[in-house]
N, C-alpha and C positions, 0 to 999 in steps of 0.2 A: 323386943323383937321375937318373931315366931321361931319356935324350935324346928329343927330339921332332922330327918331320920338318919342321915349319913354323918358320922362323926368327922370332925376336922382331922386330917392326916398330917402329922408332923414328921418331917424328914430329919435325917441326921445332919448335924451342924458341922461335921468334919469337912475341912477344905472348902468352906462356904465362900462363894463370891459375894452373894447378897444374903442377908439374914434380916427378917422382920421379927421383932419380939414384942408381942402384945400391941401391935400397931392398930390404932384407931385413926382413920382418915376421914376428912370432911372439910367443911368450910365454916368460918366464923365460930370455931370452937365446938361445932355440933358434929358428932360422929355419924357417918353414914352406915356403919356396920359394927358388929361386935368385933373384939380384938382378933387380929390375924397373926398367926405365927407360921412362917415358912422359911425355907432355905432353898437357894438357887445356886447350883454349882456348874462348872464348865461342862458342856456337852449335854445340857438339859434344856427342854423346851416347856415353858409354862404358858398356858392359855388362860387369860382372864375372860370369862364368859358370863354374859348377862344382858338384860334388856337395856334400852336407853334409860339413863337416869339412875343406873345401878351404882355408879361411882367408879367406873373403870378408868376414865381419864383422870379423875381426882386421885385415885390410887397411884397411877403412873407418875403424876406430878409430885406426889409425896415421896415416892421411892427415889425420884431424881433430885429431891431437895428443893424443888420449886415451890412447894407448899409445906408449911410446918405440920407436923403430926399433931393430931388432937391429943393423943397419948401414945406411949410406947416409943420404940426406936427403930430407925433404919440404919443398918450397918453394912458398909461395903468393905470387904476384906477386914472385918472387925472394927472398922472406924466409923463413927457416926457420920452420916452424909453431910451434916451441917459443918463438920470440921474439915472437909476435903476441899482444897483449892480447885477452881474450875478446870485447870489443865490436868490435874490428877484424876478428877472424876471423868474427864473426857477420855482418859486411857482405859477407864473401867467400863463405861457405858455410852452408847450413842442412842439417839431418840429420833424416831420418825413419827411426827404428829399426824393426826387424822386428816388435816387439810394442809399439806406442805405447800410452801410457796416462798418467794423471795421478794424483798423490798425493791430490788432492781432487776432488770431483765438480763440476767447473766446468760451466757451460753451454758449448755449442759455441762461441758468440761469444767468451766469456772465454778459452776454451782456445786459440782461434785468435789472439786478441789477445796471448797469451803470446809468440807469434812476434815481436812488435814490441819485446819487452823487451831482447833481446840487443843489437841495434844502437844503441838510444837510452839504455839504462840503466833499471834497475828502479825508480828513485826518481822518474822523470819521469811526470807524468800523461799519459794518452793524448791525442794531438792530433787535430785534424780529419783530418790526413793518415793517422794510424794507423787511425782509424775507416774511412776510405775504402779503405785497403789490405785491411782485414779484410773489408769488404763485398765487394770485388772477388774476394777469394779464395773466400769462401763461395759467391758467385754462380758462379764458374768451376767449382767442384766440385759444384754442384747442392745445396748444403746450406743455402741461405737459409731454407727452410721449417723447418729444425731448429735455427735459430740460438739459440733460448732453451731448447732441450731439454737436460737434463743429459746429460753424456757417457755416463754409465752406462746410459742408456735407448736408446742406439744399438746396432745390431748390430756385430759385430766388423769387418765390411767397412766400415760407415759410420764407425766409429772410425778406421779406416785412412785413409779419405778426409778426415776432419777433421784428421788429422796432416799429410797432404799440404797441406791448406789452410793450416795453421799455418806450414809451411815456406815456402809461396808468399808468405804475408803478410809474412814476415821481410824480403823484398826483397833477398836476397843474390844474388851473381853466379852461384852454383852451388848445385845441390840434390843431395844424396846420399840415396838411398833403398835401404834394405836389404830386398830381396824385397817390393816394394810391392804386388805382385798376388797374393801367396801366400794371403791370406785372402778374396779376392774371387771372386764368381761370374764366369761367362764374360762376361756383359754388362759388368760393372764392370771386369774385367780389360781388355777392349777399350777401355773409356772412359778408364781411367788411362793406358794405353799411347798412346792418341791424344792425351791431354793432354800427355804428356811430349814427343811430337813437336811439338806447338804451342809449348811453352815453348822448345824448341831453336830453332824458327823465329823466336821472339821475341828470340833472342840469349843465352839462358841456357845454361850448361854443366850437363849432367845426367850423373850416374853412378848406375846402379842395379844391384843384384845379383839374380840369379835362378838357378835350376837348370833352367829350361826353355829350351832352345835356340830354340824357336819364338818366344819373346818377344824374343830377341836379334835375330832376323831382321827384326822389325817396323820398327826405326828406327835401330839402332846405327850411329854413325859408325865405331866400332871396338869390338872385343871383346877382353877379357883372359880367356883360358881358364886356369882354375886346377884343379889336381888334386893330392892328396897324393903327395909323392915324385916329382913330374914337373916338368919345366921349364915355366914359364908361356909361353903363346903370346899375342902381341899383334899385332893386324892388323885389316884389314877383315873384316866378317862373311863375305863371299863367299870370302875366302881361308882363314880360320881354321876356319869351321864346315863340316866335311865328315863323312861317315859314319865315316871312319877316325879322325879326331881325337876325335870325340865318343865313339866306342866305347872308345878308349883312356882318355879322361878319366873316363867314367862306369862303366867296367869292365862293359859290357853291349853286346850287338850292337845298334847303331843303324842304321836304314835311312832313306834319303831318298826322299821322294815329292813329288808336286806336287798342288796344288789344281786345280780346273777352270779357274781363271783363270791358272794357270801359276806361282803362288807356291810356293816351296820349303817343305816340311814335313819334320820329323824325328820318328821314332817308334821305339820299341823293337821289335825283330824278334820275331815269334811264337816261342814255345818249340818246340824240335824235336818233331815228331809232332803238334803242335796244328793244327787246322784252323779257319778262320773260316767259320762256317756259320750259316744261319738257325736260330733256336730251333724245336724241334718243338712243334707244337700239342698241347695236352693233350686 
């Protein structure tokens, strides 16, 4: 694998919720990256950033115990993920997949209530606390008006918000989200990223994946930059996200700019010979 100019940053393991030690992840025994060491604690937000095919979803599934590690270990509160019963793991982490959906056409309320099944068990009737958690999650995502609407009657973006509400209702210590803003318009992207910031301030640990470096600039405590055939980079967004590292990761010339308020932005450089100009009037 190609070397990279930014060293992997290793955090302190004190009070770790999640710890990866020498983790190699992949499929059929073939690792997609060099070993990864990282620590995630309460109140931290980690962004997995990289192009399609970089292994972001595979890493998610490995950290959740859905795929075996090629090498190394995944530890939740010091215990190997493979040793955790499902109900205990559900108290530690909830997961929002890239394309959420349900096998049956639940109402939004019932779909979000499914988030309560993991920690308490499917055979127990919903409690007053369960109803309160669902109500709070729907309220926070702005979905209370849709609570009795069938999930299939929602737009793709609204279904994504419902999936986030279900994860929030689960009440776990961490939430993993696989490209949570991919199907959302700009307003809802901003809304979801702001919500993730709020959840981190509330003390949750958040991990989400994206291929947009500008999303990673919004709130990340740290960034894990992944690219096929390259060593992963882990560190603060200000250290890891540069035009050089992003150009290498995405195999395209990336430029850095700034908004009027001074916030950094990244974008793909214009193709050679192309000019940005006002369209001609007809």
